[in-house]
N, C-alpha and C positions, 0 to 999 in steps of 0.2 A: 504494500500500500504506500502511496506517495505521502511523504511526511508533510505536515503543516509547519512551516518554518517562518519565524519572524526575524531571523538573524541573517538574512541575505546580505552579502557585501556587494558593493558596486562592482568589484572585480569578478565575482561569480556571475552577476547579471550580464556584464559585458561579455563574458565567456559564452553565455547562452546565445546572445545576439550573434556571436562570431561562429557558431556551429554551422557545419554544412546544412543547407536548407532542409534536405530530406531527413537528416538526423534530428534537427530541431522540431520538425513536424511530428516525427515519431515520438519524441519525448513528450511533446505537448498533448498529442492524442492519447498517450498512455496515462498521463496525469488526469486528463479529462474523463476518461472512461472509469477511473477509480471512484469518482464522486458523482458523475452525471451520465444519463443515457445519451449515447452518441447520436441518436437519430431524432432527438426532440429539441425544439427551439422555443423559447418563451416569446410570445407575441405581446408587445406593449404598444400603447397609444400615448402620445404626448400632446397635451393641449396647453396653449398659452392662455392663462386666465387673467393676465394683466400684461398688456403689450406696450413696449416702448417707454421712452422717458426716463430710462435708468441713468443716474448720475455717474456711474462708474465709466471708466474709459477703456474697457477691455478692447484690445485692438481688433479682435475678430467679430465683435458683436454689432449687428445692425440695429439693436434696440438701445444702444447708448446715445445719450444726448450729444455726444462728441462726434457721432457719425452722421454723414449726409447721405443716408440710405433711403430716405423717403418713407421710413416706417413711422407712422403716427402714434402718439401716445394715447392709450385708452385707460379707462377706469377698470377696477376689478369687476370681472363678470358677475352677473347675477347668479346666485346659488342655483336656482332652478335651471338656468341655461347650462351650467357646468354639469349638473346631474343628467340632463338630457344628452349631452355629448358623451358622458360616461356610459349611459345605457346603449347608445349607438355603437360605441367601441366594443362593449361586451357582445352585442348582437353580431358584430363582425368577427368575433373570435378572440379578442384580446383577453389576456388574463390579468394584465396590470395596467393601471391608468395613472399616468404621470402628469403632473400639473406644474407649470412654471409661471412665475410672476417676475416681471422686470423691475425688481427693487434692489437697492443696495442692502436693505434689510426691511422686514415688514414693520409697520407701525402697530402699536398696541391696539389702536382702534380697528385695525384690519383683522385681528385675530378671531373675534367671534364668528365672522363669516367664513374664515378659513377652517375653523373647527367644524362648523356646520357642513361644509363641503366634504371634509374628510369623513365625517360620520355617514353622510349620505352615500358616498361612493362605496364605502366599506359595506354598507347595508345591502349593496347589490352583489356582494360576493367577489368584488375585484380587489386585487392588491392595490394599495395606494402608495404613491410616491409624490413628493413635492420638492420643488426647488424655489426658494423665496429669497435667496441671498443669505447674508449672515444672520445668525440667531443668537439671542441671549439664552442663558440657561432656563429662564422662566418660560420663554416662548417654546423652547424645545420640550419642556415638561408639558405645556398645554397641548402640543401636537401629539405627544405620547399618550396623554389622557384621552384624546379624541380617537386614538386607535391607529394613527399613521404608521404604516408598515416600514416605509423607507424615506430617508431624506437625502436628496442629491445636493452635493456641494463639491464640484470638481476642483482639483488642484491645478488643472490645466497643463502644466509642464513641470520641468525640474525646478528646484529652488533657485538655481542660478539663472535660468532663462526667464523666470516668471516676471521679473521687473522690466524686461524688455517688451512685455505684452500688456501689462497693467501697472499703472502707477497710483491709482486711487485707493488701493488697499495692498497689504503686503502678504507674503506667503504664510507667515505665522498666523495671521487672522483667519486664513482658510482652515488651518489646522485647529484653531481654537473652536470654530463652529463644528468641525467634525467631532471634537472632544465633547462639546455640549450635547450633540446628537447621541453619541455613544452612551454617555452617562445617563441620558434620559430613558434609555432602553429602546430607542428606535434603531432599526437597521440602517447601516451606512451605505450610501451609493456615491462613489467618487471615482472619477477617471480623469481624462484629459483629451487634448487635441493634438493630433499628429499632422505635420506639414505646415507649421507656422514659421518655417525658416530655421528651426532648431537643428542641432546636430544629433548624431546617434548618442553621443555622450549625454545629451539632455534627455533623450528617451530612456537611457539607462537610469538617470537620476529620477525621472518620473516614476518608473516602475519600482525603483528602490524605495522611494518615499512611501508608496502605498503598501509594499510588501513587508516593510519593517514597522508599520504601525503596531500598536499593542495588540490589535485584532484586525485582520484583513477586512476591507470593505466587503459586504455581502454581494455588492453589485459594482462592477467596474466598466463604465462606458468608455469605449475607444472611438473617438471621433476623428474623421478626416476633415481638415479645414475646408470650409466652403467659402472661397474668397468673394465676399460681397462688395460690389462697387460702392464707394462712399465710406467704407470702414478703413481704418488705418492699415490693417494687414491686407485687406482686399485690394486696395489701391497699390500697395507696395509690392504684392506678390502676383497680381493678376497676369502680368506680362513677363514673368520670369519662370525658369524651370522649377523653382521651389514651390510654385503655386499648387502643384499636385504631388503628393508624396508618392515615391516609387512603390508600386504595388507589392513587390516582394518585401520591402522594408516594412510596409504596413502589416503584412501577414506575420513577419518576424515579431513585431511588437505585440500582436495578439497572442502569439505562441508563448512569448516570454512571460506575458501577464498570466497566462493559463498555468504555466509551470510553477511560477513563484506564488500564485494565489489559487491553488487547485480547486478549492471549494466554492469560490466566488462565481457568480453569474458574470460572464464577460459579454458585454453588449456591443454589437455593431450599431453605431449611432449616426450622428450627422455625417453627411458626405457619401452615404451608401449609394445614392442614386447615380453617382459618378464612378462607382466601382463596378467593374465587369462581373458577370455571373461567375466566370472562372475564378476570379480573385475572391469573391464571396465564398465560393465553394472551398477554397483553400483556407479561408478564415474559419469556416465551420470545422474543417479537418483539424485546424490548429487549436480548437477549443472554444470558439465563440458559440454561445448557446442562447442568445437573446437578441432580438431586433426590435426596432420601432416600425410599426406598420402605418399605413395611411399615406396620404399625398403630401403632408406637410409636417415639419418639425418646428414648432414655434413659428418662425418666419421663413425658414429655409425649406426648399422642396425635398420630398422624400420619394422613395421608389414606387409606392402605391400598392394597395392590397392585391390587385390582379397580377401585377408583376411578381410579387412575393409568392402568391399561390402557384404561379407557373414555375418559379424557381424551385420551390419546395417539391413540386411534382417531379421535376427533372432530377432532383438530387435524392429523392426518396426520403425527405424529411417530413416531420409532422409537428404540429403545435404541441407544446408541453401541456400535459393535462394538469388541471388545477390542483394545487397542493397547498396545504396550510403553511404560511411563511413562518420561519423561525424568528422569534423575538428575543432580544437579550434583556434579561432582568438586570436590575441595577447592580447586583453583585457579580454579574458577568456570566451567570449560568444560563444555558439555553432553555427556553420554554416555548411551547407551541401555542400560537394565538388561535382563538376561535374565529373561523371565517364562515360567513353566511354562504350557504349553498346556492 
């Protein structure tokens, strides 16, 4: 059985990246099959419940007030509208409903509506995930009490490269929110973006940070940069070879994430619509076992349900059957949450 380690060194992770490609995929597939069914992929849906107007200056984000992307700021969606979208996602086959709000951090006045949304989506029997920016310990506790299954807060890149992408918050603040989430008992969802002009050393640092946390994130999204015109990185990289990460290097990153965090769900996230079916197949072979479905991810395009169904049919994959998500109690012991059928 593949060991669960939190003591990976950067040198060990770099050595994994350097493996011959076929050997790397073999090791990743072996780790994957130890803890997951190789022919099942979790289907997730992502909805923007509050779009645009974010004061952060994340260089990749079209929802930043610093971007000239044409994305208009909206208010928080009505609770009933969010629940309607969740019901549609469930009818389309999703097991997990993820909701994102373009905030630096939620205001306390927003929390009652957020809590109502979490409770309503969970009552449908869907896994719930939210990404709302930075959280205080009190806000994390409120979300935990509402029954939130996962909280997403990506570290984006390595500690060294982070400041080249974002200046309005620092890397440690990202880790602080992950700590608040973990201590509240909510499962952690944290990953990053590949193809922002970073080096392989930065990708090593990205994986190293997540794989050496006190506990691995239960969910690790791996995004390929979608260079949006009007964003800092979109304008900088759109006309350069760095604008699209090399396919093999992207698969390598997925494989190394799988080997170092074998129990985590590794999710193919933003940018998948620009990745070929062959490359996606390699990602599934390398241990990716979760995708976002639908035609849109927040403000970016996505592959679409019909395209995914056709790909699954070609590859002999099926949607992950609903399971009760594991929840961490405050003392760190695993407990099973009740999930409505």
